[in-house]
C-alpha positions in Angstrom: -8.7 14.8 9.1 -8.6 15.9 5.6 -8.4 14.2 2.3 -4.9 14.2 1.6 -4.5 11.2 -0.9 -4.5 10.9 -4.4 -5.5 7.6 -5.8 -3.0 5.6 -8.2 -4.5 2.6 -9.6 -5.2 0.1 -6.8 -2.8 2.1 -4.6 -2.3 5.8 -3.0 0.0 8.0 -2.9 0.2 10.0 0.8 0.2 13.6 0.2 1.5 13.9 3.9 4.5 11.6 3.6 4.5 10.7 -0.3 4.8 7.0 0.4 2.6 4.5 -1.7 0.0 1.5 0.1 -2.8 -0.3 -0.7 -5.7 1.2 1.0 -7.9 -0.5 3.5 -11.5 1.1 3.5 -13.1 1.0 7.0 -16.2 2.6 8.4 -16.2 4.7 11.4 -19.5 5.0 13.2 -20.8 8.3 14.1 -22.9 9.3 17.0 -25.7 10.4 14.8 -25.9 6.9 13.4 -24.0 7.7 10.3 -20.9 6.5 9.5 -17.4 7.8 8.1 -15.5 5.5 5.3 -11.9 6.2 5.6 -8.3 4.8 5.3 -5.3 5.3 7.2 -1.7 5.5 5.8 0.4 2.7 7.6 3.3 4.8 7.4 2.6 8.2 8.9 -1.0 7.8 10.3 -2.7 10.1 8.2 -6.3 9.6 7.7 -8.3 10.2 4.5 -12.3 10.4 4.6 -13.3 9.1 1.2 -17.1 9.3 2.2 -19.3 10.6 4.9 -22.7 8.3 4.9 -25.9 9.6 6.6 -27.9 7.3 9.3 -30.3 6.2 6.3 -27.5 5.0 4.3 -26.3 3.0 7.1 -29.7 1.5 7.1 -29.7 1.0 3.4 -26.5 -0.6 3.6 -27.6 -3.2 6.1 -30.6 -3.8 3.9 -28.6 -4.6 1.0 -26.2 -7.0 2.6 -29.0 -9.0 4.3 -31.2 -9.4 0.6 -31.4 -12.9 -0.4 -30.5 -12.8 -4.1 -32.0 -15.9 -4.9 -35.4 -14.6 -3.9 -37.4 -13.5 -7.4 -37.5 -9.6 -7.6 -34.3 -9.4 -5.4 -32.5 -8.0 -8.3 -34.6 -5.0 -8.3 -34.4 -4.4 -5.2 -31.0 -4.3 -5.2 -31.2 -1.7 -7.8 -33.5 0.2 -6.1 -31.8 0.3 -2.8 -28.4 1.1 -4.4 -30.0 4.4 -5.9 -31.3 5.4 -2.5 -28.2 4.7 -1.1 -26.2 7.1 -3.7 -28.4 9.8 -2.6 -27.4 9.1 1.3 -23.4 9.3 0.6 -21.3 12.5 0.4 -18.0 12.6 -0.8 -15.9 15.3 1.2 
């Protein structure tokens, strides 16, 4: 698996087969507890890794999803959690 596609607006062009498509991002869990965010070319099956997320990053994603934005202080918590998450996501 390698980074083989270039972004072209809302579509990508596969560097392997040259066809364009709308990427469908998915997260694949890793044995370490982290995850790999990726998409697959529907034409040739080439996998493009977009980001690697640490186990702490996966935990932070869950906490962000569980936030009740109607609660007071939730927006501040969301901003803090997003900043923490940014440090836990690596580009390949």
